N, C-alpha and C positions, 0 to 999 in steps of 0.2 A: 504494500500500500504506500502510495506517495505521501511524503511528509515534507512540507515546505518550511524551512527555517526562516524566521522573520525577525527583524528588529524594527521597532516602532518608536518614533519621536513623538511623544504625547504632547509636547509643547507646540511643535510646528505642524502636527497633523499629517506627517508623511511616514512612509515605511520603505524598507528595502527587504527583498526576499530572494531566496534561491541559492544562497551561498552554501558552501559545505559546512560552515560553522556559523553560529549566530554572530560571532565576532567579525566575520567577513562582512556581514550586512551592517553591523555597527560601524565598521570602518568606512564604508561607503557614505553613510549618513554623516559621520564626522568630517569627512573630506568635503562635504557640501554644506557645512556650517552648523550641524547639530551639536549640541553639548551632551556629553556622556551622561550627565545626571538626568536627562530627559529621555534617554533611549532605554527601552526594555525589550527583552527577548521573549519570543513566543514561537509556537508552531501551528501549522494549519494542515489539515488533511482534507483535500478537496472532495474525495469520494464520500466521506461521511460528514463533512462540514464541521469537524471537531476542531476546537481551538484549545491549545494547552499553553501554560504559562511557565514553562520549565526551561531554564537556560543558565549557563555559567555566568553570563554577563549580568544576571540579576542579583548576584551576590554583592550586596552593598550595606554593610553594617552601619556606615555613616548616614544612610538614608532609611534606617530602621528596616532593612531587608537582608537579614543574615543568611538567607536561604536561596537555593536555585529557583524556587517557585516565587512568583510575585505574591507577596502576602497581603498587600493593600487591595481591598475589594474595589476601591475607587480607581486605582491604576489598572487593575484587571479589566474593569468595565470599559475604560478608555481604549485599552489595547484591543480588546475583543471587538468593540464597535468599529474601530478603524480597520481592522483586518476584514471584518465582514463587509463593510462598505466598499472596500477596494478589491477584494478577491472573490466575492460571490456575485458574479455578473449575471 
């Protein structure tokens, strides 16, 4: 089953996807002006339309997220909304 790695800039409302690693997607966003503290990693499975919130780039103790999973329900909602708006055509 295909799984697309995605990095989402919740401040600018943009995402990058399709890299081998979430950090590849994060790097593209940073090269285009995004700030690391606004970028969160997630995954999307087109066949089932499932969104997951699991990525190494999400480990941020300084932002109260000491886990690979996005712990904030507010951030999860923003990430999921942006993924669905852009990938569910």
